[in-house]
C-alpha positions in Angstrom: -6.2 4.4 -102.8 -9.4 6.3 -103.8 -10.9 3.1 -105.2 -10.2 1.3 -102.0 -11.9 4.0 -99.9 -14.9 4.1 -102.2 -15.2 0.3 -102.1 -14.9 0.3 -98.3 -17.6 3.0 -97.9 -20.0 1.3 -100.3 -19.5 -2.0 -98.5 -20.2 -0.3 -95.1 -23.4 1.3 -96.5 -24.6 -2.1 -98.0 -23.7 -3.9 -94.7 -25.6 -1.4 -92.6 -28.6 -1.4 -95.0 -28.7 -5.2 -94.8 -28.9 -5.0 -90.9 -31.8 -2.6 -91.0 -29.8 0.2 -89.5 -30.9 3.6 -91.0 -28.3 5.5 -92.9 -28.5 9.2 -93.3 -30.3 10.1 -96.5 -31.6 6.6 -97.2 -35.0 5.3 -96.2 -34.8 1.7 -94.8 -38.0 -0.2 -94.0 -38.1 -1.4 -90.4 -38.3 -5.1 -90.6 -39.2 -6.0 -87.0 -39.5 -9.6 -86.1 -40.4 -11.0 -82.7 -38.4 -14.0 -81.4 -39.9 -15.9 -78.5 -37.6 -18.3 -76.7 -38.9 -20.5 -74.0 -36.8 -22.4 -71.5 -37.5 -26.0 -70.9 -39.8 -26.4 -67.9 -38.1 -27.4 -64.7 -40.0 -29.6 -62.3 -40.9 -28.0 -59.0 -39.3 -29.7 -56.0 -40.7 -29.2 -52.5 -38.3 -29.8 -49.7 -39.6 -30.3 -46.2 -37.2 -29.6 -43.4 -36.7 -32.3 -40.8 -38.7 -31.9 -37.6 -37.1 -29.8 -34.9 -35.5 -31.5 -32.0 -35.0 -30.2 -28.5 -31.6 -31.2 -27.1 -30.9 -30.9 -23.4 -27.3 -30.3 -22.6 -26.4 -30.9 -19.0 -24.5 -28.1 -17.4 -21.8 -28.6 -14.9 -20.7 -26.1 -12.4 -17.0 -25.6 -12.5 -15.5 -24.7 -9.2 -13.3 -21.6 -9.0 -9.7 -22.2 -9.8 -7.5 -22.4 -6.8 -4.4 -20.3 -6.6 -1.9 -23.0 -7.2 1.7 -22.1 -8.1 2.9 -23.0 -11.5 5.1 -25.9 -10.4 6.7 -26.5 -13.8 8.9 -23.3 -13.6 12.2 -23.4 -11.9 11.4 -20.4 -9.7 8.2 -22.2 -8.5 10.1 -25.0 -6.8 9.8 -24.8 -3.0 13.5 -25.4 -2.4 14.3 -22.3 -4.4 11.4 -20.2 -3.0 12.4 -20.8 0.7 16.1 -20.3 0.0 15.3 -16.7 -1.0 15.6 -14.0 1.6 12.4 -12.6 3.0 11.3 -9.4 1.3 9.5 -6.9 3.6 7.0 -5.4 1.2 5.7 -2.0 2.1 3.8 -0.5 -0.8 2.7 3.1 -0.8 -1.0 4.1 -0.8 -2.6 3.1 -4.1 0.3 0.8 -5.0 0.1 -3.0 -5.2 2.7 -5.3 -3.8 3.7 -6.3 -7.3 4.1 -2.7 -8.4 6.3 -2.1 -5.3 8.5 -5.1 -6.1 8.8 -4.1 -9.8 9.6 -0.5 -9.0 12.5 -1.6 -6.7 14.0 -3.8 -9.4 13.1 -7.2 -8.1 13.1 -9.9 -10.8 9.9 -11.9 -11.6 11.4 -15.0 -9.9 12.0 -12.9 -6.7 8.4 -11.5 -6.9 7.1 -15.1 -7.3 9.1 -16.2 -4.3 7.7 -13.3 -2.2 4.2 -14.3 -3.4 4.8 -17.8 -2.2 6.4 -16.8 1.1 3.4 -14.6 1.8 1.0 -17.5 1.3 0.0 -17.0 -2.3 -2.4 -14.1 -1.8 -5.1 -14.1 -4.4 -4.9 -10.3 -4.9 -1.4 -10.8 -6.5 -2.7 -12.8 -9.4 -5.2 -10.7 -11.5 -6.1 -13.7 -13.6 -6.0 -16.4 -11.0 -3.8 -18.6 -13.2 -1.1 -19.3 -10.6 1.2 -16.6 -12.0 1.3 -13.4 -9.8 2.3 -9.9 -10.8 1.5 -10.2 -14.5 0.2 -6.7 -14.7 3.6 -5.4 -13.5 5.9 -8.0 -15.1 3.9 -9.1 -18.1 2.9 -12.7 -19.0 5.3 -15.2 -17.6 4.2 -18.5 -19.1 
């Protein structure tokens, strides 16, 4: 085992000496060489952007959306709306008609019918999408 260790140590010393790495107690001349590597030249390419163009986009004025009932829902059918009893809505100060209906337990379909029976007031539809009372009842479509 001693022979193996001695051989390994000597091999390491010789290997390091061959690389030019100084070893403690041994003077090793510094053999410095300069290596210059040049990359192949790349041709310069100049790209010219296309000329700018001015585009005119015509604008159209979209008229405000009318408060039209959502006719695809069963509760939006006029036969059902006018078959419902009239609801006398009397909201308290600071309360909307929708909040009043919701607080008294009316369903969304009943609130929709009341909206229709009162002439589809714009103030009942916060988004103007034809569905009233969505702040009180949540989105219904």
